[in-house]
C-alpha positions as CSV (number, residue, x, y, z in Angstrom):
1,M,-1.3,-13.2,54.9
2,Q,-2.0,-10.5,52.3
3,I,-0.2,-10.9,49.0
4,S,1.7,-7.9,47.9
5,G,0.0,-6.1,44.9
6,A,-3.3,-8.0,45.4
7,P,-6.3,-5.9,44.7
8,T,-8.4,-4.9,47.8
9,P,-12.2,-4.6,47.6
10,T,-13.5,-1.1,47.6
11,L,-16.5,-1.8,49.6
12,P,-15.9,-1.5,53.4
13,R,-16.7,-4.1,55.9
14,K,-20.0,-4.7,57.5
15,R,-20.4,-1.8,59.9
16,G,-21.9,-1.3,63.2
17,R,-23.7,1.7,64.7
18,E,-22.7,4.8,62.8
19,P,-24.1,8.2,62.1
20,L,-26.4,8.9,59.3
21,E,-23.7,10.9,57.5
22,C,-21.3,7.9,57.5
23,A,-24.1,5.7,56.2
24,A,-24.8,8.0,53.5
25,M,-21.1,8.0,52.5
26,F,-21.0,4.2,52.4
27,L,-24.2,4.2,50.3
28,W,-22.7,6.6,47.9
29,A,-19.6,4.3,47.6
30,D,-22.0,1.4,47.0
31,L,-23.8,3.3,44.3
32,V,-20.5,4.1,42.5
33,D,-19.4,0.5,42.8
34,L,-22.8,-0.7,41.5
35,V,-22.3,1.4,38.4
36,R,-18.7,0.5,37.9
37,R,-18.6,-3.2,38.9
38,P,-22.3,-4.1,39.4
39,F,-22.2,-7.9,39.7
40,T,-19.0,-7.9,41.9
41,S,-20.6,-5.3,44.1
42,L,-23.8,-7.1,44.5
43,R,-21.9,-10.2,45.7
44,V,-20.0,-8.2,48.3
45,I,-23.2,-6.4,49.3
46,D,-24.9,-9.7,49.9
47,D,-22.1,-10.8,52.2
48,R,-21.3,-7.6,54.1
49,R,-24.4,-5.4,54.2
50,R,-27.2,-5.6,56.6
51,L,-31.0,-5.4,56.0
52,R,-31.1,-1.9,57.4
53,D,-28.6,-0.8,54.8
54,G,-30.8,-2.2,52.1
55,L,-33.9,-0.5,53.5
56,L,-32.0,2.8,53.7
57,A,-31.0,2.5,50.0
58,L,-34.6,1.8,49.1
59,A,-35.9,4.7,51.1
60,L,-33.4,7.0,49.4
61,S,-34.3,5.7,46.0
62,V,-38.0,6.6,46.4
63,T,-37.7,9.8,48.4
64,L,-35.1,11.7,46.6
65,P,-37.0,11.7,43.3
66,A,-40.1,12.7,45.2
67,V,-38.2,15.7,46.6
68,T,-37.3,16.8,43.0
69,S,-40.9,16.4,42.0
70,E,-41.9,18.7,44.9
71,L,-39.5,21.3,43.6
72,A,-40.8,21.0,40.1
73,A,-44.4,21.4,41.4
74,L,-43.5,25.1,42.3
75,G,-43.5,25.9,38.6
76,P,-46.4,27.4,36.8
77,F,-49.1,25.3,35.1
78,R,-48.7,24.6,31.4
79,P,-51.4,22.9,29.3
80,P,-50.7,20.0,27.0
81,A,-48.7,20.9,24.0
82,N,-50.4,21.0,20.4
83,P,-53.9,19.9,21.7
84,G,-55.4,20.9,18.3
85,S,-53.6,18.1,16.7
86,L,-55.4,15.5,18.8
87,P,-59.0,14.3,18.4
88,S,-61.5,16.4,20.5
89,L,-62.1,13.8,23.1
90,T,-58.4,12.9,23.5
91,A,-57.5,16.6,23.8
92,Q,-60.2,17.1,26.4
93,G,-59.0,14.2,28.4
94,A,-55.4,15.3,28.1
95,D,-56.3,18.8,29.3
96,I,-58.4,17.5,32.3
97,Y,-55.6,15.2,33.3
98,A,-53.0,17.9,33.1
99,R,-55.2,20.2,35.3
100,W,-55.9,17.3,37.7
101,V,-52.2,16.6,38.1
102,Y,-51.4,20.2,38.6
103,Q,-54.1,20.5,41.3
104,H,-52.6,17.6,43.2
105,R,-48.9,18.3,42.3
106,F,-47.8,18.4,45.9
107,L,-49.7,15.3,47.0
108,L,-48.8,13.0,44.1
109,P,-45.1,12.7,44.9
110,V,-46.1,11.5,48.6
111,Y,-48.3,8.9,47.0
112,G,-45.6,7.9,44.7
113,V,-43.1,7.3,47.6
114,L,-45.6,5.0,49.3
115,I,-46.6,3.2,46.2
116,S,-43.0,2.7,45.0
117,A,-41.8,1.4,48.3
118,I,-44.8,-1.1,48.5
119,L,-44.2,-2.3,45.0
120,W,-40.5,-2.9,45.6
121,V,-41.2,-4.8,48.9
122,A,-43.9,-6.8,47.2
123,A,-41.9,-7.6,44.2
124,A,-39.1,-8.8,46.3
125,G,-41.5,-11.0,48.3
126,L,-42.9,-12.6,45.1
127,I,-39.4,-13.2,43.7
128,H,-38.5,-14.8,46.9
129,L,-41.4,-17.2,46.8
130,I,-40.8,-18.1,43.3
131,A,-37.1,-18.6,43.8
132,R,-37.7,-20.8,46.8
133,T,-40.3,-22.8,44.8
134,L,-37.6,-23.4,42.0
135,G,-35.2,-24.7,44.6
136,G,-33.5,-21.7,46.0
137,H,-32.2,-21.6,49.6
138,G,-31.9,-17.9,50.4
139,D,-33.9,-15.9,52.8
140,Y,-36.4,-13.0,52.2
141,R,-34.5,-10.5,54.4
142,G,-31.3,-10.9,52.4
143,Y,-33.0,-10.5,49.0
144,L,-35.0,-7.5,50.1
145,K,-31.6,-6.0,51.1
146,L,-30.2,-6.7,47.6
147,A,-33.4,-5.3,46.0
148,G,-32.9,-2.1,47.9
149,F,-29.5,-1.6,46.4
150,A,-30.9,-2.4,43.0
151,A,-33.4,0.4,43.6
152,L,-30.6,2.6,44.5
153,V,-29.1,2.6,41.0
154,G,-32.2,4.7,39.9
155,L,-30.5,7.7,41.6
156,V,-28.2,8.0,38.5
157,S,-31.0,10.0,36.8
158,L,-31.2,12.3,39.8
159,P,-29.1,15.1,38.3
160,L,-31.2,15.2,35.2
161,S,-34.4,15.3,37.4
162,L,-33.0,18.3,39.3
163,L,-32.3,19.9,36.0
164,D,-35.8,19.2,34.7
165,A,-37.2,20.7,37.9
166,W,-35.1,23.8,37.6
167,L,-36.4,24.2,33.9
168,K,-40.0,23.8,35.2
169,L,-39.3,26.6,37.7
170,Q,-38.0,28.8,35.0
171,G,-40.9,28.1,32.6
172,N,-38.5,26.9,29.9
173,A,-40.8,24.7,28.0
174,Q,-38.4,23.9,25.1
175,G,-35.5,22.9,27.5
176,E,-38.0,20.9,29.6
177,L,-39.2,19.0,26.6
178,A,-35.6,18.0,25.6
179,I,-34.6,17.0,29.2
180,G,-37.9,15.1,29.6
181,Q,-37.2,13.1,26.5
182,L,-33.6,12.3,27.7
183,L,-35.1,11.3,31.1
184,G,-37.4,8.9,29.4
185,V,-34.6,7.2,27.5
186,L,-32.5,7.1,30.7
187,G,-35.3,5.9,32.8
188,L,-35.7,2.9,30.3
189,G,-32.1,2.0,30.6
190,V,-32.1,2.2,34.3
191,F,-35.2,0.0,34.5
192,L,-33.5,-2.6,32.3
193,W,-30.3,-2.4,34.4
194,Q,-32.3,-2.8,37.7
195,N,-33.9,-5.9,36.2
196,A,-30.6,-7.4,35.4
197,L,-29.4,-6.6,38.9
198,L,-32.5,-8.3,40.3
199,V,-31.8,-11.5,38.2
200,F,-28.2,-11.6,39.2
201,A,-29.1,-11.0,42.9
202,A,-31.6,-13.9,42.7
203,R,-29.0,-16.2,41.2
204,T,-26.4,-15.3,43.7
205,H,-28.6,-15.1,46.8
206,Y,-30.7,-18.2,46.2
207,G,-28.0,-20.3,44.4
208,I,-30.1,-21.0,41.4
209,S,-29.4,-21.1,37.7
210,T,-29.7,-18.0,35.5
211,E,-32.7,-19.3,33.8
212,R,-34.5,-19.9,36.9
213,A,-33.5,-16.5,38.2
214,I,-35.0,-14.9,35.1
215,A,-38.2,-16.9,35.6
216,A,-38.3,-15.8,39.3
217,V,-37.9,-12.0,38.3
218,I,-40.0,-11.8,35.1
219,G,-43.3,-12.9,36.7
220,P,-43.4,-10.3,39.5
221,L,-42.2,-7.5,37.2
222,G,-44.9,-8.3,34.8
223,A,-47.5,-8.2,37.6
224,V,-46.1,-4.9,38.8
225,A,-46.1,-3.4,35.4
226,V,-49.8,-4.4,34.7
227,L,-50.7,-2.9,38.1
228,A,-48.8,0.3,37.3
229,V,-50.7,0.8,34.0
230,A,-54.0,0.0,35.7
231,L,-53.4,2.6,38.3
232,V,-52.5,5.2,35.6
233,V,-55.7,4.4,33.7
234,L,-57.8,4.5,36.8
235,A,-56.3,7.9,37.7
236,V,-57.2,9.3,34.3
237,I,-60.7,7.9,34.4
238,L,-61.3,9.4,38.0
239,A,-59.9,12.7,37.0
240,I,-62.2,13.0,33.9
241,I,-65.2,11.9,36.0
242,A,-64.3,14.5,38.7
243,Q,-64.0,17.3,36.2
244,Q,-67.3,16.4,34.4
245,A,-69.3,15.8,37.6
246,P,-70.2,19.5,38.5
247,G,-71.6,20.2,34.9
248,S,-73.7,17.2,34.8
């Protein structure tokens, strides 16, 4: 019996076969609830959503930013700002890297989609292994679903990314710089918020303490961060070698 005046959950029941438009509407509702009531929403998502919902959320979280990057790639090339204030070797490396990025501007977002998806799936797998080692009882499929919805929170920065892409197309360097700085701050906040969601998801899904959930999440995130930095450094080195090879 339903008690009169009792609050009803905003998240709908687990759904069956539905068109893509309906799935997108449900994911939009999930995203709004994850921003408004993140921990309550994650608990409901763990109970009512399926793995395919989490995979769809993960796919949207990595592909939509790539689409905005492809739009921004239509803009003109701009060399690094104030290269004269940098040491000669640093300025040369920055210019070579900027030109290399511009030459591969349409291909890099595709690589970004693949790498981001692999890193999310791998991080969820590592967290699962550590959580089970620490006494957890959840399954990998369920946590991967929750990780997909945690990744979905990254779409809150999509409007700013679209504005940044439009400024690149217009060649508005001053506005692009301001929006880029704002995107950096927002990106850091989203990253920390996603980590908090992953910790809460591990605690809820595996039935472990907050301390053990933090330990399960911090290790894989550190490994992913080190790998990401290594890939960036490797890309810079390869770009410099590729530009200097013809002249040698």
